[in-house]
Structure formats: C-alpha cells, structure tokens
N, C-alpha and C positions, 0 to 999 in steps of 0.2 A: 558196620562195615569196617571201621578202623580196628575194631577188636580182631576181626578176621585177618586183616592185613598184618597186624602185629604177630599173630600166631604163625602165619605163613612165613614171615620174615625170620622169626626165631627158628622155625623148623628148617628153613632153607639154609640158614647159617650152620646149624649144628649137624645137619645131614649132608651138606655139600650139594644141594639140589641145583639144577640148571638155573642160571641167572634169569632166563626168560620167564620163569615161573613166579618171580618176585613181583608183586603188584606195585604200581606207582600211583600216587594220589593226584598230584598236580605237577605241571611242568614249570621249570624256570625259563627265563627269557633267553633269546639268542642261541637256541639249539640249532644244530645242523652245521652247514659249511659256510664260512665266510670266504668267498673266493677272492675278494679284494684284499683282505688282510692276510689271507693264507692260513687260516686256522679252522680246525674242527671244534665245535662246542657241543657238549652233551650234559645231561643232568640226571640225577636219580634221587629218590627219596626213601626214607625208612622211618618207622615208628620206634622210638626209644623203648626198650623193654621195661615193663612195669617193675616196681620194687619187689613184687612176688617172684618175677622171673629172673631179675638180676638185682640183688640188694645193693651192690656197690654201684652208686649212681654215676661215678666217673667212668667206670667200666661199661655201664649201660650206654652212655653217650658215645663212647668210643666204638662200641659194637654197632650202634645205629649209623655212625659215620662210615664204618666199614661197609655195611649193607648198602648205604646210599651210593658210595663210590663204585661198588660192584655193579649196581644198577646203571650208573652213569656210563661205565665202561661197556656194558652190554648195549646201551643205546648208541654209543660211539661206534661199536662194531657194526651196527646196522647202517650207520652213515657211511662208513668205510666201504662196506660191501656194495652199497648203492652208488658210490662215486663213479661217475662216467670216466673211464680211462681214455677211450677213443671211440670212433664211430662204430667199432665192432664189439666193444667189450666194456664191462663195468668191473669194479673191484672184486666182486665175488668170483668172476671168471678167472682172474689171476690167482686169487687165493686158493681156489680149488685145484689149480694146476701146479702150484709151487708150494710144497710143504715148508721149505726153508723160508720163503717169504712170509707164510702165515705165522711162523714162529717169531720172526723179526717184528712183524706188525703187532702181534700179541704183546711182545715185550714193550714196544713203544706205547701202546694203549695203556698198559699197566702203569707206566711212568708218567701218564698225563698229569698236568699240573692242576691242582685245585685252585680255582679263581673266584669261586663264589660259595658262600656257606650261609645257610639260613636255618633258624630254629623257631618254630612257632607252635602254639598250642591249638589243638583241635579237639574240643570236648575235654575229655579226661586224658587225652594222649598228647605227647610231644613228638612232633615230626621234624626230622633233620633232612634238609635238602642240600645237595652238593652239586656244584657246577664245575665241570672240568674243561680244559683246553689242551689241544694237541696240535703241533705244527704240521702243516701239509708238506712243506719242503724244508731242505736244509738238514742240519744235524738232528737225527731222530725224527725226520720228516716221514710221515706215513706214505705220502704220495711219492717221495723220493725213493723210498724202499720199493714201491711197486714199479717204478721206472727202471730200477736196477734188476728186476726179476728176470730170470732166464726165459720166462714165457712171454715177455713183453713184446718182442719183435713180431711174433705172429699176430698180436692183438692190434698192431698199428700199421701193418702193411697189407696190401691187397691191390687188385687191379682197379683202375679207374672205372672200368665197365661194370664193376660190382657195386658202385656207389650210386645211390639215388640222389638226384639233384632237383631241388625245388627253387627254380629261378623266379625272381620277382620283378626284374626290370631288364633294360636293354643290354645285350651282350657286347655291343660294339662301341659304346660310348664311355669315354674316360671320365672318371670322377675327380681326377687330380687337377688341382688349380694350375692354370696356364702360367708359365714363367718361373715356377719354383725350381730350384737347382740343388743338386747334391754337393758334396756327399751327405747322405742321410744317416742319421744315428739309429733309426728304428722305423718300423711301419706301424701305424695305428689304423685299425680297420673298424670303421663305423658300421656296426651290425644292428643298430637300433631298429626295431620293428620287423626284424627278420625271423625271430623265434628260434634263435640258436641256443642249444643247451651248452652248459659249461662242462669242460672236460680237462683232464690232466694233459692229454696230448692231442689237441685239435690240429687240423691241417688246413692250411690256406690253399684253396683250389682254383683252377681255371674253370671256365664255363663248361668244358668237356669232362671235368672231374679230375684232371691231371693235377699232381701235387706241385706246389711252388716251394714250400719249405721242406727240404729233404729230411728223410727219416734219420740221416746221419747226425742230425743235430742232437739226437739222444745221447751222443757221446761227447757233446760240446757244451756241457754245463746245464743241460735241461734238468738233470736230477737235482741240482742245487736249488732251482727256483721254478721249474716247470717250463713247458714249451711256450706258454703265452701268459701274459698278465691280463687281468680283467678289470675294467673300470665301468662306472655307471654313467659317465658323460665325457665329452671330449676335453673339457677343461681339466678334469681330474686325470685323464689319460696323458695329457701334455705334461702334467706335473709328476707323473710316475717316473721313478728313477730310470726305468728302462727306456723311456722316451728319448732321453738325451736332449741335445740342443737343437736338433733339426730333424724332427720326425717327418716321415712321408705319410700323408693322410689319404686313405682311399675309402671308398664306400662299397660295402658288400651289395651284390645284386641278388643274393640268394643264400641258401644253405644246402649242405650235402651231408650224407651219412648212410648208415645202414640200420643197425639197431638203434642208434642214437644220432640225431641230426645236430652234430656239434661242430661241423666244419663250415668255414665261411667260403663263399664263392665270390670272386671279383671278376669284372669284365675282362675281355681279352686284352685291350690296350693297357689296362691297369696291371694285369698279370705280367705282361711283357716289361713294363716299366719297373715293377718291383724286382723281377728277376735280373734285369739289367743293372739296376742300382745296387743290388745285393752283391754282384760280382766285384764292385768297387769297395763297398763298405762292410759287407759280410754281416749285416745286422741280423739276418735270419739265422746264420750259423751261431750267432751269440745269443739266440733266443730273445732278441729285442723286438718283440711283437706284442701288441696290445689289442684286445678285442673290447669294443665298447658295447655293452648291453644295457638295456634300460632298467633291469632290476636284478 
C-alpha cells in the first residue's frame, strides 16, 4: 500500500494533479477548528521518494515536506468550506459567490504556519507528517476575510419568519439574577445543552426570532475577532477578555436557524434587558458577546 502511495505522490507532484487525489496514511492530532483559540488546524502526510526516485536525500525530504503541506492545505480548504458562517450559509457558499474572496482565502491558506512536523519509518518507507495552523480572525484571518466579502450581507440577513425556532423552556421567565446592576461590559449566553452549532456570525434572538444584536455590528470590529467568542464553561467565559469586569449573564431557552441552528434564543424579559443595557454600554456593538457551549 505504501508503495502505491509513494508512486501516486510522485506522480501528483510531477504532473500537478489535484491535491484531493493524494492519499493520506494517518492523521495528526488537533485537526479541524478550535473556536476557543480561534485557529484552523490541518495535517497532511507524504512518503519520502526512494533513492531510485530521488538520489539526493535532502531534496527527497524537501519534496515530501512539500507534498505533505499541500495535503494539509487541501484538508484546511475542506474545513474552511464547511465552516458555518451564519444560519443561512457556510464557507463554501461565500467562496462560490465571490471570486475575489476565494483568491484571498487561497493566499491565506498557502501562508499557513507549520506548527508540527513528524518523520517516522513505516516498513521500508519514511513518512513525513506536517501540521499547519491558520488564524480565523485578525491579520490574514480566513474568517475575517469571509466577513469582509461582498456577498456576506445576504448570508446573514433575513426575515424572522424564515427562521426555525427550537424552544426548550419558558419564554416569559428571566434567567438574570435579581439585583445585578449595570453598566455591563458584555453579555454571556449560557447555551449548554441547547445543541447550538458554532458559527462566524451567530445571532442572539428573541423568542419570536427577532434579532437582538444588529447586523450593523459587522462594521464595528466583527471582522477583527468575530461576532461572538465561544467558551466551554462559565468560568472560562468570565475570564475571556471580551467579558470585561461586569458581564451580564443570561440563559438560552432555545436555538434558531435555517440550514444551520447556530443562533441562541433567550426569553422575552432577558431580551428586553439585554437590549436596554446595550443602549447604555453598547457591548453588542463592540461584539462583546460570549456563547458557552459544552464541547
């Protein structure tokens, strides 16, 4: 099998075949998206050409590293295309509608940092594994580029009546602790157990599907760090830089969406309180919102 892999890798390199045709033997750890740290991770592997195929051993290893990184970039591309952008769209939808965006994203992926490299022997073959990392947001952030796309507005806007709502608890009961006072630095939404998908631009919604965080926030720094931060528990959420000194903590009563159920729904009194407090502190306009999900 490894012999076949080696021949296909060499052929793919010399003839410029599509990256998806290059086989991979085993995966490195931490592949996919780390929404908490804000990075994509991907890996790829390649067999070092034999002495018969490439007598110069240094060059053979460099070729294998090149193959492996190409494979890693191909896997990264899959993760980017599958990234949920909003309740209506994923990365592939944006990339298919905006050629300029696709070129920018391709250049960012090509410049992904190598963060892990492994060499191991398998039988008579030497396998090189490469792990890469690419930022989601900020300078050369892939998701930031998607949020700047000319096609993004249509992907994150729509009528509340078009949104499917999955409610899990009472619409009229407030989850906010009695007696807490603003001004608040952020809003933390406890979504544990709701089954919400992670997305670049999720929306905080009322029980009827109406939006609480306005889409205008896409022009107010969201491209630098995303519309929302994700955390795995409340303690970590409180320590997140976006939380600030006095976060307003609410409990989601359900989820909402269309193709993707990535939006959090809060009760009517909680929605009124968040909107009221935002008029004073503008934490939503600053994208100071954190969703707590269990995994």
